[in-house]
C-alpha positions as CSV (number, residue, x, y, z in Angstrom):
1,M,-97.3,-17.3,-95.6
2,T,-100.4,-18.2,-93.0
3,T,-102.6,-15.8,-94.6
4,L,-102.3,-17.3,-97.7
5,V,-102.5,-20.6,-96.6
6,A,-105.8,-19.4,-94.6
7,L,-107.3,-17.7,-97.8
8,A,-107.0,-21.0,-99.9
9,L,-108.1,-23.5,-97.8
10,P,-111.0,-24.4,-95.7
11,A,-110.6,-23.7,-92.0
12,C,-110.5,-27.5,-91.5
13,V,-107.1,-27.9,-93.4
14,A,-105.5,-24.5,-93.1
15,H,-105.3,-24.8,-89.3
16,P,-103.6,-27.4,-89.0
17,L,-101.4,-26.9,-91.8
18,N,-100.6,-23.3,-90.4
19,T,-100.0,-24.8,-87.0
20,F,-97.5,-27.1,-88.7
21,L,-95.8,-24.5,-90.6
22,V,-95.6,-22.3,-87.9
23,D,-94.1,-24.9,-85.4
24,S,-91.2,-26.4,-88.1
25,L,-90.2,-22.9,-89.2
26,L,-90.3,-20.3,-86.2
27,S,-89.3,-20.3,-83.1
28,G,-89.3,-18.0,-79.5
29,D,-91.7,-15.0,-79.7
30,A,-92.3,-15.4,-83.3
31,K,-94.1,-18.7,-82.9
32,D,-95.4,-17.7,-80.0
33,F,-97.2,-14.5,-81.3
34,T,-98.2,-16.5,-84.5
35,L,-99.6,-19.4,-82.7
36,N,-101.8,-17.2,-80.0
37,S,-102.0,-13.7,-81.6
38,Y,-102.2,-13.7,-85.4
39,L,-103.8,-16.5,-86.1
40,P,-106.5,-16.4,-83.9
41,E,-107.2,-12.9,-85.3
42,L,-106.5,-13.7,-88.8
43,E,-108.7,-17.3,-89.0
44,P,-112.5,-15.5,-88.2
45,L,-111.8,-13.0,-91.2
46,A,-109.8,-15.6,-93.9
47,A,-113.2,-17.5,-93.0
48,G,-115.5,-14.2,-94.1
49,A,-113.6,-13.7,-97.1
50,K,-115.2,-13.9,-100.7
51,G,-114.3,-16.0,-103.4
52,V,-113.2,-13.1,-105.9
53,H,-111.0,-11.3,-102.8
54,V,-109.5,-14.8,-102.2
55,L,-108.7,-15.8,-105.6
56,D,-107.3,-12.1,-106.3
57,V,-105.0,-12.7,-102.8
58,L,-103.9,-15.9,-104.0
59,S,-102.5,-14.2,-107.4
60,R,-101.2,-11.5,-105.2
61,G,-99.8,-13.7,-102.9
62,V,-97.9,-16.1,-105.6
63,G,-96.8,-12.7,-107.1
64,V,-95.0,-11.3,-104.0
65,I,-93.4,-14.9,-103.0
66,L,-91.9,-15.4,-106.5
67,K,-89.9,-12.4,-106.3
68,L,-88.8,-13.0,-103.1
69,V,-88.0,-17.0,-103.3
70,F,-86.3,-15.9,-106.8
71,A,-84.1,-13.3,-104.6
72,F,-83.2,-15.4,-101.6
73,L,-81.6,-18.0,-104.3
74,Y,-79.4,-15.1,-104.7
75,Q,-78.7,-15.0,-100.9
76,E,-75.6,-16.8,-100.3
77,K,-76.5,-17.2,-96.4
78,Q,-79.5,-18.6,-96.6
79,I,-79.4,-21.1,-99.4
80,P,-76.5,-23.6,-98.8
81,S,-76.4,-24.8,-102.3
82,E,-73.3,-23.6,-104.7
83,L,-75.7,-24.3,-107.7
84,F,-76.6,-20.1,-107.9
85,R,-73.2,-19.1,-107.3
86,T,-71.8,-20.6,-110.2
87,A,-71.0,-17.7,-112.7
88,T,-73.9,-20.0,-115.6
89,M,-76.4,-19.4,-113.2
90,I,-75.3,-15.7,-111.9
91,G,-75.3,-14.9,-115.4
92,L,-78.9,-16.7,-116.0
93,G,-80.4,-14.9,-112.6
94,G,-79.1,-11.4,-113.9
95,H,-80.5,-12.0,-117.4
96,S,-84.0,-13.1,-116.0
97,V,-84.4,-10.1,-113.0
98,G,-86.5,-8.3,-115.6
99,G,-88.6,-11.1,-116.6
100,V,-89.2,-12.5,-113.4
101,T,-90.2,-8.8,-112.3
102,W,-92.7,-8.8,-115.1
103,A,-94.2,-12.3,-114.3
104,A,-94.7,-11.7,-111.1
105,D,-96.3,-7.9,-111.5
106,A,-98.8,-9.7,-113.8
107,L,-100.0,-11.7,-111.0
108,T,-99.8,-8.6,-108.7
109,G,-101.4,-6.3,-110.5
110,F,-99.5,-3.7,-108.3
111,Q,-98.5,-0.5,-110.1
112,Q,-94.9,-0.4,-110.5
113,T,-94.3,3.2,-111.4
114,D,-90.4,3.5,-111.9
115,W,-89.4,2.1,-115.7
116,S,-85.8,1.1,-114.3
117,V,-86.7,-1.4,-111.7
118,N,-89.4,-2.7,-113.5
119,N,-86.8,-3.3,-116.7
120,S,-83.6,-3.9,-114.0
121,V,-82.0,-0.8,-116.0
122,D,-79.5,1.3,-114.1
123,V,-81.1,0.6,-110.8
124,Y,-77.9,1.2,-109.2
125,P,-74.5,2.2,-110.3
126,G,-72.2,-0.7,-112.0
127,Q,-75.7,-3.0,-112.2
128,A,-74.6,-3.6,-116.1
129,T,-71.8,-5.6,-114.8
130,C,-72.5,-6.5,-110.8
131,K,-75.6,-8.8,-111.2
132,Q,-73.7,-10.6,-114.6
133,E,-70.8,-11.1,-112.2
134,Q,-71.7,-12.4,-108.7
135,G,-75.3,-12.7,-107.3
136,H,-75.3,-11.0,-104.1
137,S,-76.7,-7.9,-106.4
138,I,-79.3,-9.6,-107.6
139,W,-80.2,-10.4,-104.0
140,H,-80.0,-6.9,-103.0
141,E,-82.3,-5.6,-106.4
142,V,-85.1,-8.3,-106.2
143,S,-85.5,-8.8,-102.6
144,A,-86.3,-4.6,-102.3
145,N,-88.6,-5.4,-105.1
146,G,-90.0,-8.1,-103.4
147,L,-90.5,-6.4,-100.1
148,L,-91.9,-3.3,-101.9
149,D,-94.7,-5.7,-103.2
150,L,-95.2,-7.6,-99.5
151,I,-96.0,-3.8,-98.2
152,Y,-98.6,-3.7,-101.0
153,L,-99.9,-6.7,-100.2
154,C,-100.5,-6.1,-96.5
155,D,-102.1,-2.8,-97.7
156,Y,-104.3,-4.9,-100.3
157,V,-105.5,-7.7,-97.4
158,N,-105.8,-5.2,-94.5
159,K,-108.5,-3.4,-96.9
160,V,-110.2,-6.2,-98.2
161,A,-110.8,-7.6,-94.5
162,R,-111.8,-4.2,-93.0
163,F,-114.0,-2.7,-95.9
164,D,-115.7,-6.0,-97.4
């Protein structure tokens, strides 16, 4: 998130916003590392990024976030709301996995080569039943897909930052 903020906004806005986000969302070693090591290294790189790369990284970042947020809606320990634990929302979520994946992949541009994963068909044994009856399987399927995209995004940002 801090990378997207740093790339999307001018430094005079990005720095205080990132500091606020880190102070609000992180603690301990993660907070210390992000404030004292990661952001000081990131900010000069983000300031030198060209506009075309910024838009591309933002589009890819939004696609990754779309998958991960969708996945977290069905992660019962992190989201305290009962809404996404109802039979209706689980059924809707199960039917939506392929569409969410398609939309996110359109934003990221990352090539996904597994037809089954892209279309949310036969990804794991019992999928046809599980993803319609309990949200935890939706969480596992989409978060795994989103984490792969996060790795692709990190690789892409590294490439843009080093070779631009």
